C-alpha positions, 0 to 999 in steps of 0.5 A: 500500500502506498503511504498516501493511501495508508494515511488517507485510510486513517481519517475519521471518515475512513474508519468505522468506529464501534457504536458506543466505543470511541464515537464522541459527539465531536466526531473525533475518537479519543485516544486515552494515554495513561501514565504514572509520570507527572506531565513534565517528566512524562514528556519523554513519552508524550512528545514521541506519541504525539509526533508518531501519530501526527506522522501517520495522519492522526492529529490531536484536535483535528481528527483525534482527541488525545487524553493524557492522564497522569498519576504524578508518580503515585501508583495508588492513584492509577485505578481511579484515573483509569476508571475516569478515563474509561468513562469517556469511552475512548477508542483505545487506551495506551499504557506504559509500565506494568502498573498502568497496564493493570489499572487499565485492564481492571477498568475495562474488558471492552476498550482496546488497550495497547500496553508497553510493559517489561513483560506483558505475559509475566504481568498477566496482561496477555496470555500469549505473545503470539495470540494475546486474546481479550482486549490487550496487545502491545510491546514487551520491552524485555526489561527484566531480562536485561537487569542482569546484563546491566549489572555485568556492565556496571561491574566492569567500571567498578572495583572488584568485589563491590557492593551494588544497590538494586533500586527496585519497583515492587509494582513491576512483575519481575523474575530477574532476581535469580539471574542477578544473584547468579551474575553477582556470585560469578563476579564476586559482587554483593547485592543490596536491594531497596524497594522504591514506592515513593520519591522519599524512598529513593532519597533515603535508599541512596543516602543510606547506600552511600553511607554504607560504602556501596560502590554503584547502583543498578536501576532496575527496569520500571516505568516508575523509576524511569519517571524518577530518573532526573532525581536519581541522576541528580542524587547519584551525582551528588553522592558520587554513586555510579549508576546504570539505567534501563533506557540508553537516552538516560545517559544522554540526560546526565546518567553515567551509563545505560543499556537497553532498547532505544526509547524512541525505537520502542515507540516505533513498535507501538504500531498497534495503536494505529492498527487498532484505530483502523479497526483491528482487534488487540487480541489478534495482534501479536505482542512485539519485542525490541530487536536492537539494544544499545549501550550509551556511556557518559564519559564526562560523568565517568571523569567527574566520578574518577572512573577508569573505563576499560577499553574492552567496554569502550569498544562496545559503546554505541554512543559516548557522550563527551 
């Protein structure tokens, strides 16, 4: 299909909106977007969503209405916000992170949901990657599978037999601790873990870790912890704690290093949003996964922290920030 035909097929006039679902008085279908972040910290997500939809002919205020709902970092608010969003009868709901996906799932079994999650199957958002069933599909970003790899990469920068703090989000369905423990044992590392449920937990955990002489921090995969990344970057710099993050772009923002799928690349995989807006059923759309991962390293931060980065690691860095 030629691009012009494709985009033309995305107009409201060309889509048969289900009766009673997403058919608003204005004639514009609502695309609901549920986020655990504040509106400011969530712009890393919301700006690309808006741009990608516009590139495919869906323009907010012209032929769709984007309805962003933010929990402002309070996971406990998500069920209420999801219920409020469902009451507007959106054509589709997009969620980011396990907690937002589960909140939307709890609020509706009828409205299509496109979720980006660490692992949609482990989070029990879908039954099967190839045949999701029900009203949910999306992208599994393989976050928990990469937690141990990030630990391994961080260890290459730190002194031997270091103690490393794991920052963990208890609302994320994770099965990576066995792999983390095995990696730590193989490398002679000691692990400590701090559960972060609120911003104040983060301050306390990092300050206590610094006082104990912890050598570095592995920020485990989590949409909630991603929302707190600016605070983690600032505190880890203040406390001189080397940290590794989930999304490579975080190193560009002042974090020491990060390894995983590109955030923008992951957004390009949320094509199910467009397919659902054209009438596809989420249960028929296979869950996608990233196929490319990148290592970014902020050399300026490494220098500030007095770290010597081994040449073997530098050879694997896709982007070095000077």
